[in-house]
C-alpha positions in Angstrom: 10.1 -28.1 1.3 6.5 -29.0 1.1 5.1 -29.2 -2.4 1.4 -28.7 -3.0 -0.1 -29.3 -6.4 -3.0 -27.1 -7.3 -5.1 -26.9 -10.4 -3.9 -23.4 -11.4 -2.6 -20.3 -10.0 -6.0 -19.3 -8.7 -6.6 -22.6 -6.9 -7.4 -22.5 -3.3 -5.9 -24.7 -0.6 -7.6 -25.9 2.5 -6.7 -24.5 5.9 -5.2 -27.8 7.0 -3.0 -28.1 3.9 -1.8 -24.5 4.2 -1.2 -24.8 7.9 0.9 -28.0 7.5 2.9 -26.6 4.6 3.7 -23.4 6.5 4.5 -25.3 9.7 7.0 -27.6 7.9 8.9 -25.1 5.7 7.4 -21.6 6.0 7.1 -21.5 2.2 4.1 -22.7 0.2 5.4 -24.1 -3.1 2.8 -24.1 -5.9 3.9 -26.2 -8.8 2.1 -25.5 -12.0 2.4 -27.9 -15.0 -1.0 -27.3 -16.5 -3.0 -24.7 -18.4 -1.9 -21.3 -19.3 -4.3 -18.4 -19.1 -5.5 -17.1 -22.5 -4.0 -13.7 -23.7 -7.3 -11.9 -23.6 -5.7 -8.5 -22.9 -3.6 -9.0 -26.1 -6.7 -9.7 -28.2 -8.6 -6.8 -26.7 -5.8 -4.3 -27.4 -5.4 -5.6 -31.0 -9.2 -5.4 -31.6 -9.3 -1.8 -30.4 -6.2 -0.8 -32.4 -7.6 -2.3 -35.7 -11.2 -1.0 -35.1 -9.9 2.6 -34.5 -7.4 2.5 -37.4 -9.9 1.1 -39.9 -12.7 3.5 -38.8 -10.4 6.5 -39.0 -9.2 5.4 -42.4 -12.7 5.2 -43.7 -13.5 8.6 -42.2 -10.5 10.0 -44.0 -11.9 8.8 -47.3 -15.2 10.6 -46.4 -13.3 13.8 -45.6 -11.3 13.6 -48.8 -14.5 13.1 -50.8 -16.1 16.2 -49.3 -12.9 18.2 -49.6 -12.6 18.8 -45.9 -8.8 19.4 -45.9 -8.5 20.5 -42.2 -10.4 17.5 -40.8 -8.6 15.2 -43.2 -5.1 16.5 -42.1 -5.8 16.2 -38.4 -7.4 12.8 -38.8 -4.4 11.4 -40.7 -2.0 12.8 -38.1 -3.9 11.3 -35.1 -4.2 8.0 -36.9 -0.6 7.6 -38.0 1.4 9.0 -35.1 0.3 6.5 -32.5 0.4 3.7 -35.0 4.1 4.3 -35.8 4.9 4.7 -32.1 3.2 1.4 -31.4 5.3 -0.4 -34.1 8.5 1.0 -32.5 7.4 0.0 -29.1 6.7 -3.6 -30.1 9.9 -3.9 -32.0 11.9 -2.4 -29.1 10.4 -4.7 -26.5 10.7 -7.9 -28.5 14.2 -6.9 -29.8 13.4 -7.7 -33.4 16.1 -5.5 -34.9 18.8 -7.9 -33.7 17.0 -11.0 -35.0 16.5 -12.4 -38.5 12.7 -11.9 -38.9 12.1 -10.1 -42.2 8.4 -10.9 -42.4 7.7 -9.5 -38.9 9.6 -6.3 -39.7 7.8 -5.9 -43.0 4.4 -6.2 -41.3 5.5 -3.6 -38.8 6.3 -1.3 -41.7 2.7 -1.9 -42.9 1.5 -0.9 -39.4 0.3 -4.5 -38.8 2.6 -5.2 -35.9 -0.1 -5.7 -33.3 -1.9 -8.2 -35.6 1.2 -10.5 -36.0 2.0 -10.1 -32.3 -1.5 -11.2 -31.4 -1.2 -14.1 -33.8 2.1 -15.2 -32.2 0.6 -15.0 -28.7 -2.4 -17.1 -29.7 0.0 -19.7 -31.3 2.0 -19.9 -28.1 -1.2 -20.3 -26.0 -2.7 -23.1 -28.1 0.7 -25.0 -28.2 1.2 -24.7 -24.5 0.9 -28.0 -22.6 1.3 -30.2 -25.6 4.9 -31.0 -24.6 6.8 -30.9 -21.4 8.7 -27.7 -21.0 12.1 -27.3 -19.3 12.3 -25.5 -16.0 12.8 -21.8 -16.5 12.6 -19.9 -13.2 10.7 -19.7 -9.9 8.4 -16.9 -9.1 7.9 -15.9 -5.4 5.0 -13.7 -4.4 3.0 -13.1 -1.2 -0.8 -13.6 -1.2 -2.6 -11.1 1.0 -6.0 -12.4 2.1 -8.0 -11.3 5.1 -5.0 -9.5 6.6 -2.9 -12.7 6.4 0.2 -13.0 4.2 0.9 -16.3 2.7 4.2 -16.7 0.8 3.8 -18.6 -2.4 6.2 -20.1 -5.0 5.6 -21.6 -8.4 7.4 -22.5 -11.5 7.2 -20.4 -14.7 7.4 -22.3 -18.0 8.6 -21.1 -21.3 5.1 -20.6 -22.7 4.1 -18.5 -19.7 7.2 -16.4 -20.1 6.5 -15.6 -23.7 2.9 -14.8 -23.0 4.0 -12.5 -20.2 6.2 -10.6 -22.6 3.4 -10.2 -25.1 1.0 -9.0 -22.3 3.4 -6.5 -21.0 4.2 -5.2 -24.5 0.5 -4.7 -25.3 -0.2 -3.0 -22.0 2.3 -0.3 -23.1 0.8 -0.1 -26.6 -2.7 0.3 -25.1 -1.5 3.3 -23.1 0.2 4.9 -26.2 -2.8 4.3 -28.3 -5.2 5.7 -25.7 -3.4 9.0 -24.9 -1.4 9.8 -28.0 -4.1 8.8 -30.5 -7.5 8.2 -29.1 -7.8 11.3 -26.9 -6.8 13.7 -29.7 -9.1 11.8 -32.1 -12.1 12.0 -29.8 -11.5 15.7 -29.2 -11.3 16.4 -32.9 -14.4 14.4 -33.9 -16.5 15.9 -31.1 -15.3 19.4 -32.1 -16.1 18.7 -35.8 -19.6 17.4 -34.8 -20.4 20.6 -32.9 -19.0 22.8 -35.6 -20.9 21.1 -38.4 -24.1 20.8 -36.3 -25.0 17.2 -37.2 -24.0 13.7 -36.1 -22.3 11.6 -38.8 -22.8 7.9 -38.0 -19.3 7.0 -38.9 -17.9 9.8 -36.8 -20.1 8.7 -33.9 -18.8 5.1 -34.2 -15.2 6.4 -34.1 -15.9 8.5 -31.0 -17.4 5.4 -29.2 -14.3 3.3 -30.1 -11.9 6.0 -29.0 -13.7 6.5 -25.7 -13.5 2.7 -25.0 -9.8 2.8 -25.9 -9.1 5.7 -23.6 -10.9 4.2 -20.7 -9.1 0.9 -21.2 -5.7 2.7 -21.4 -6.5 4.6 -18.1 -7.5 1.3 -16.5 -4.2 -0.3 -17.6 -2.3 2.7 -16.1 -4.0 2.2 -12.7 -3.3 -1.5 -12.7 0.3 -1.1 -13.7 0.8 1.4 -10.9 -0.5 -1.2 -8.4 1.7 -3.9 -9.8 4.8 -1.8 -9.7 4.2 -0.5 -6.2 3.4 -4.0 -4.8 5.6 -6.2 -6.9 6.2 -8.6 -4.0 2.5 -9.4 -3.8 0.0 -11.3 -5.9 -2.4 -8.8 -7.3 -6.1 -9.7 -7.2 -8.8 -7.2 -8.1 -12.4 -8.1 -7.6 -15.0 -7.4 -10.3 -16.4 -4.5 -8.2 -13.0 -2.9 -8.2 -12.8 -3.0 -12.0 -16.4 -1.6 -12.3 -15.5 1.2 -9.9 -12.4 2.1 -11.9 -14.2 1.9 -15.2 -16.9 4.4 -14.0 -14.2 6.6 -12.4 -12.1 6.7 -15.5 -15.0 6.9 -18.0 -16.6 9.9 -16.3 -13.3 11.7 -15.7 -12.1 11.4 -19.3 -15.5 12.1 -20.9 -16.1 15.2 -18.8 -12.6 16.5 -19.4 -12.8 16.1 -23.2 -16.3 17.7 -23.3 -15.1 20.7 -21.3 -12.1 21.3 -23.6 -14.3 20.9 -26.7 -16.9 23.3 -25.5 -14.3 25.9 -24.5 -12.7 25.5 -27.9 -15.9 26.3 -29.7 -16.2 29.6 -27.8 -12.5 30.6 -27.6 -10.8 28.6 -30.4 -7.3 30.1 -30.1 -7.2 30.2 -26.3 -7.7 26.4 -26.1 -4.2 26.0 -27.6 -2.8 28.1 -24.8 -4.6 25.9 -22.2 -3.4 22.7 -23.8 0.2 23.8 -24.1 0.3 25.1 -20.6 -0.9 21.7 -19.3 1.5 19.8 -21.5 4.6 21.9 -20.6 3.8 21.8 -16.9 3.4 18.1 -16.6 6.4 17.5 -19.0 8.8 19.6 -17.0 7.6 18.8 -13.5 9.5 15.4 -13.3 12.6 17.0 -14.8 12.3 19.9 -12.3 12.2 17.4 -9.4 15.1 15.5 -11.0 17.3 18.6 -11.2 16.2 19.7 -7.7 17.3 16.3 -6.3 20.6 16.6 -8.3 20.1 13.0 -9.4 21.6 11.0 -12.2 19.8 9.3 -15.1 18.7 5.8 -14.5 21.4 3.4 -15.9 19.2 0.3 -16.5 16.6 1.7 -18.9 18.4 -0.1 -21.7 22.0 -1.5 -21.4 23.0 -0.7 -24.9 21.8 3.0 -24.7 24.2 5.9 -24.3 23.4 8.9 -22.1 21.9 10.6 -25.1 19.7 7.6 -26.0 18.6 7.3 -22.4 17.7 11.0 -22.3 15.6 10.6 -25.5 13.7 7.6 -24.1 13.1 9.4 -20.9 11.8 12.5 -22.8 9.4 10.3 -24.7 8.2 8.6 -21.5 7.7 12.0 -19.9 5.8 13.2 -22.9 3.4 10.2 -22.6 3.1 11.0 -18.8 2.2 14.6 -19.6 -0.4 13.6 -22.2 -2.1 11.3 -19.7 -2.3 14.0 -17.0 -3.9 16.4 -19.4 -7.0 14.3 -19.5 -6.9 12.2 -16.3 -4.9 11.2 -13.3 -2.0 9.1 -14.3 -2.0 7.1 -11.0 1.8 7.2 -10.9 4.5 9.7 -10.2 7.7 9.7 -12.2 11.2 9.3 -10.6 13.7 9.6 -13.3 16.5 8.5 -11.1 14.9 5.1 -10.3 15.3 2.1 -12.6 11.5 1.6 -12.9 11.0 5.4 -13.4 8.1 5.3 -11.0 7.8 6.3 -7.3 6.6 3.5 -5.0 5.0 5.7 -2.4 1.3 6.6 -2.5 1.3 10.4 -2.7 -2.1 11.4 -1.3 -1.1 15.1 -1.4 -0.4 14.9 -5.1 -3.7 13.1 -5.7 -5.7 15.7 -3.7 -3.9 18.6 -5.3 -4.4 17.3 -8.9 -8.2 16.8 -8.5 -8.7 20.1 -6.7 -6.8 22.0 -9.4 -8.5 20.1 -12.2 -11.9 20.7 -10.8 -11.2 24.5 -10.5 -9.8 24.5 -14.1 -12.9 22.7 -15.5 -15.1 25.2 -13.6 -13.2 28.2 -15.0 -13.3 26.8 -18.6 -17.1 26.1 -18.3 -17.7 29.6 -17.0 -15.8 31.1 -19.9 -17.6 29.0 -22.4 -20.9 30.0 -20.9 -20.0 33.7 -21.1 -18.7 33.6 -24.7 -20.8 30.8 -26.2 -22.2 31.1 -29.7 -25.8 31.3 -30.8 -25.9 27.6 -31.6 -26.2 26.8 -27.9 -29.5 28.8 -27.6 -31.2 25.5 -28.6 -29.5 23.8 -25.6 -30.0 24.5 -21.9 -26.5 25.8 -21.3 -26.9 26.2 -17.5 -28.1 22.6 -17.2 -25.2 21.4 -19.4 -22.6 23.2 -17.2 -24.1 21.8 -14.0 -24.2 18.3 -15.5 -20.5 18.5 -16.4 -19.5 19.6 -12.9 -21.7 16.8 -11.4 -20.1 14.2 -13.6 -16.6 15.2 -12.7 -17.6 15.2 -9.0 -19.0 11.7 -9.4 -15.7 10.6 -11.0 -13.9 11.9 -7.9 -16.4 10.1 -5.7 -15.8 6.7 -7.4 -12.1 7.3 -7.2 -12.4 7.8 -3.4 -14.6 4.7 -3.2 -11.9 2.6 -5.0 -9.0 3.7 -2.8 -11.1 3.3 0.4 -12.9 0.0 -0.2 -11.8 -1.7 -3.5 -8.0 -1.3 -3.6 -6.5 -4.7 -3.3 -3.8 -3.5 -0.8 -5.7 -0.9 1.2 -4.8 -2.8 4.4 -1.1 -1.9 3.7 -1.8 1.9 3.4 -0.1 3.9 6.1 -2.8 6.5 5.5 -6.1 6.0 3.7 -8.7 8.3 2.3 -10.6 8.2 5.5 -7.7 9.5 7.5 -7.1 12.4 5.1 -10.7 13.5 5.2 -10.7 13.0 9.0 -7.6 15.1 9.3 -9.1 17.9 7.2 -12.5 17.9 9.0 -11.1 17.7 12.5 -8.2 20.1 12.1 -10.0 22.7 14.2 -10.3 20.4 17.1 -6.7 19.2 17.0 -5.6 21.0 20.1 -8.5 19.6 22.1 -7.9 16.1 20.9 -4.2 16.3 21.8 -5.2 16.1 25.5 -6.9 12.8 25.0 -4.2 10.8 23.2 -4.7 8.0 25.6 -7.9 7.1 23.8 -6.9 6.4 20.2 -9.3 6.5 17.3 -11.5 3.4 16.8 -10.7 3.4 13.1 -6.9 3.0 13.8 -7.5 -0.5 15.0 -9.7 -1.6 12.1 -8.6 -3.8 9.3 -8.1 -1.0 6.8 -5.5 0.9 9.0 -2.6 -1.4 9.5 0.6 0.6 9.8 3.1 -0.6 7.3 6.4 0.7 5.9 6.3 2.8 2.8 8.0 0.2 0.7 6.3 -3.1 0.0 7.0 -5.9 2.5 9.6 -8.4 1.5 9.3 -12.1 1.8 10.2 -13.0 5.4 10.8 -16.2 7.0 8.0 -16.9 9.5 10.1 -19.3 11.5 13.1 -18.2 13.6 15.2 -21.2 12.5 15.2 -22.9 9.2 17.6 -25.1 7.3 20.5 -23.2 5.7 19.6 -24.3 2.2 16.0 -22.9 2.4 17.3 -19.6 3.9 19.8 -19.2 1.1 17.1 -19.9 -1.5 14.8 -17.3 0.1 17.6 -14.8 0.2 18.3 -15.2 -3.5 15.7 -13.1 -5.4 15.1 -14.6 -8.8 13.4 -13.1 -11.8 9.7 -12.8 -11.0 7.3 -12.4 -13.9 4.7 -9.8 -13.1 1.2 -11.4 -13.0 -1.2 -10.2 -15.6 -4.3 -9.4 -13.7 -6.2 -7.8 -16.6 -7.7 -11.2 -17.4 -9.3 -11.5 -14.0 -12.2 -9.1 -14.9 
């Protein structure tokens, strides 16, 4: 096997080296003995958690001083519930209950789990490379570049493995913080601002922090969905892809929260019905599909769990999924029978149906608000505000389409793309006329963005028809592959 040393995982090889390596063995072995990437995603998630928690705590003191019991109660609930769930998540992922770590468990009880975890990740990072680490495992991935697939292989050291665990844990905590804490907090503070008719600087700071946290959580959801669907590939997102996703998610969430808050100011009790209807629908939809398929619960969620424990974990996971879909597209579809709990296929019909129904719902809520609005909005141009909200949500959909059509890292593997869906809808009337000319295929079908591929991600194949038996057996054995953390690439 040809071994090629590179500076890091992102190092580029010359065409001559790559050609010779593939010609000799068919596998490009990348051996990494050097630097480990800094855990920037861990630091960012910890900073957002601490900033939101501290700001909310200070705001609680302000509400207590002014004897605002209602705002105080909701603020404490939206501050503590996600914090407790984050401690349980970190403890569960790192399996601390079965280890003798009293200080770490005590800090988790003080809701300081993310801080100690971030400190541990930084210690691992700064100690990495100072001593030679024993061999741990080999990770095999495929790099997709300019429609060419290059199999790659590299060693994963102990420090990289620990940092990967920390990154994966903090990705999950970022999603929990965003949609179980930040979104209710942002909705509450915006509603309080409108009701009290003045902008409190501390409240404004909390709203900005929560909006950043929600956008980051939605970004993590999108990236995790890509990683899970294409786990055989090295995921590389360009900066323009991140920018497109940030604008898409930011506009979508901000518009949705604003629409719900405006509707609640006009019809306070009816907003509870709207929220519960959304929550119950998205909560029971995966379970309805599960019962319709007559499937069985996934066995490998956790080896030590009973059927009841597995059902409880799946219910919590489904609750998080429902909370995400209330405010934005979750980017994944649940499959409770699968070990990863996520469908691998790209469901364009679900995507189109979600955004169509959400746009109609937002339009209906804005229309009801405009009809029943209070006298306070006489000082605001209400028609202009309604039009701006609809335009902002339309822009969010537009940036979503741009991402899937041009910026998605694996758009060349899509069996159908956004262009094909729109082309099918626009040209449905002329379908019968086009059926007579099937000898002349569409010019787009031969372009780089329309390569027909199977629904499942491609597996690592041997490009040569004959190889030594030892290499074939090594390729057949699929070892544990640590998912790349691509959040640091931005």
